[in-house]
N, C-alpha and C positions, 0 to 999 in steps of 0.2 A: 504494500500500500504506500502511496506517496505521502509527502508531508501535508498535503491538503485534505487528507482523510484521516479519521472519520469526520463527516460533517453532521452536526446536530441539526435535525429538521424539525423536531417537536420536543418540547420539554414542558410538561404541565401536569396538573392534577386531573384525574378522571374518576368517575364514579364506578365502583364495582357493585354488582347487585346479585344477591342470592335470596330468592323469595322476598321476605320482608326485611332482610338484612341489607344494610348499606355501608359501604366502606370507601374512603377516598384513598387513592394510590397515585404515586408519581409514575407517569408514562413518558418514556423517551424513545424517539424514533431517529434512526441514524442511516445515512448513506455511508457505508464503510469503505467503499471504493469499487473497483472493478476487477473481475476475474476474466482477463482478456476483454472482450466486448460486453460481457454481462455484468450488470450492476449487482451489488450485494447490499441488501437492506437488512437492518436489525431493529427489532423493537424490544424494549425492556419495560418491565412493570415491577414496581416496588410496593407491594401492599404490606403494611406493617414492617416486620423485619425480614420478610421474604424477598426473593428476587426471581423473576421469570424472564427468560430470554428466548427469542426465536429469530431465525435468520432465513432469508429467501431472496429470490431474484426480483421481487417487488414488495412494496410495503403491505399491500393487501394480503398476499400469501404469508408474510411474516405475522400479520395479525391473526390470520386463520390458524397458524401453527401455535400461536400464543393462546388463543381461545381453546384449542384442543387440550392444552395443559390445564386450563382452569375449569373446563366444563365437567370433568369427573367429580369435582367437589361442588358443583352447582353454581359456580360464579360466572357472571357475564360482564363484559366491559361496555359501558354506555357510550359507545362511539358509533358514528354513521356506518362504518364498515362492518359493524356487528348487528345491524338491523336485518330482520328476516327478508325485507324487500329491497335490499341494495346489492349490487354486484358490479365489478368493473368490466368494461369491454376489453377485448384483446388489445386494442390500440392503447387504451388507458393503461394497461399493464406494460406493454412493450415500450411505448413512447413516453409514458408519464409516470412510470415506476409504481403504478397502483396507488398513487396518492389521492386519486379521486375515484368515486364510484357513482353509478347511475341508480336512481330510485326507479324501480320497475313497477309501473302502475298497470293494473289489470286492463287488458283490452287495448292498450296503446303502446306504440313504439316509444323508446326513450329518446329524448332530445337534449340539447344543450341546457335547457331549463331544468332538467332532472339531475344535473351533476351536483354532488356534494363532496366535501373533503372527507376522506376515509377516516381520519382521526378526530374529526370535529365531534362535539357533543351530540348525543341522541337521547330521546326520552326513553324511559324504562319500558313503556308500553310497546315501543317499536322493536325491541331486542328479540333475537331468536338465537337458537343454537346454530352451529355450523351446518348440521343436517337439515334443519328447517330452512335455512337460507338457500342451500343447494336445491331443496325441493321447490321452494318458491321460484327460484331462477328457472328450473326445468319446466314448471307449469307455465310461467310467464312466456318463455320461448315458444312453447307449444301453442299457447293462445295467440301470440302475435303472428306466428307462422301460419296459423289457420285463418287469420283475418279477424280475430277477436270474436266477440259474441254478437 
């Protein structure tokens, strides 16, 4: 890695949710550099005295890997990329590092007005598990491809 990396992209408090439990944690997102042409993104979460870390070729995938570490204990991160109805496009992942996701609204294609920051705050009611998010994405794609309802 060169002297310009890692680059801190996000450093703030986020809400963690487990049922009625709420806990604040420090979240940090990094661009660690490049492995050849491929970027390497890292996300860290510090709830209490614990530390969770996940690394991938885009920030969204790093978030998914982090969520997979938290979900067995019932925790969810209240960020836009953890909503059941958000997912990045391939271009957002390849060209934008997965830093933005689309809100997938039933019956309509996503457009520029549906883009939100992956690590921006989300309401608790919008959150879903990784499996719920993937199921929503699959159903949304099928609905959009069939022309909607």
